[in-house]
C-alpha positions in Angstrom: -21.6 4.4 0.5 -22.1 0.7 0.1 -19.4 -2.0 0.6 -18.5 -2.1 -3.0 -18.4 1.7 -3.6 -15.3 3.9 -3.6 -15.8 7.6 -3.5 -12.9 9.4 -5.2 -11.8 12.4 -3.1 -8.6 13.5 -4.9 -5.9 12.2 -7.3 -2.6 13.5 -8.5 0.2 12.2 -10.8 3.1 10.6 -8.9 5.1 10.3 -12.2 4.4 9.5 -15.8 3.1 5.9 -15.1 1.6 6.2 -11.6 -1.2 8.2 -9.9 -2.0 8.6 -6.2 -5.7 8.4 -5.4 -7.5 9.2 -2.2 -10.8 7.3 -1.7 -13.5 7.0 0.9 -15.0 3.6 1.3 -17.2 1.6 3.7 -16.4 -2.0 4.6 -18.5 -4.0 7.0 -20.2 -0.9 8.2 -16.9 1.0 9.0 -15.7 4.0 7.0 -12.1 4.1 5.7 -9.7 6.4 3.8 -7.6 4.7 1.2 -4.5 6.5 -0.1 -3.0 4.3 -2.8 -0.7 4.3 -5.8 -2.4 3.3 -9.1 -0.5 2.1 -12.1 -1.4 3.4 -15.6 -1.6 0.4 -17.9 -0.9 2.3 -21.2 0.1 5.9 -20.5 0.0 6.9 -24.2 -3.3 5.2 -25.0 -6.7 4.9 -23.5 -6.6 5.4 -19.7 -6.6 2.1 -17.9 -5.6 2.1 -14.2 -4.9 -0.7 -11.7 -4.5 -0.3 -7.9 -1.1 -1.4 -6.5 -0.2 -2.7 -3.0 1.6 0.6 -2.4 -0.6 2.6 0.0 -2.4 2.8 3.3 -6.0 2.3 4.3 -7.0 3.9 7.6 -10.2 3.9 9.6 -11.6 7.4 9.7 -11.3 7.1 13.5 -7.5 7.5 13.0 -7.6 10.6 10.8 -6.9 13.1 13.6 -3.7 11.2 14.4 -2.8 11.0 10.7 -3.2 14.7 10.3 -1.0 15.3 13.4 1.7 13.2 11.7 1.4 15.2 8.5 1.6 18.5 10.5 4.8 17.3 12.2 6.2 16.4 8.8 5.4 19.9 7.5 7.0 21.5 10.6 10.2 19.4 9.9 10.4 20.7 6.4 9.6 24.3 7.5 12.8 24.1 9.6 15.0 23.1 6.6 16.9 25.8 4.9 16.9 24.2 1.5 14.9 25.0 -1.6 14.4 21.3 -2.3 11.3 21.3 -0.1 9.7 24.7 -0.9 6.6 23.1 -2.4 5.7 21.6 1.0 5.7 24.9 2.8 
């Protein structure tokens, strides 16, 4: 990957006007994961997307710690006795 290249890994709809995208990128020789909300300019028309400030960009060196945090979050929801969080189990 060069400095201007983003490699799309995954995306999903947050709601009818926003997407969440996960990209890999390289900047100044370091690899990063960018998880960001993108705004759909015209949801009913041709697809036009703009990145927002909502998101996080992490060095790939921090991914193990990030995954641990996600695992803890999942454990928290596994202990809940409510159906509101069933999709996370």
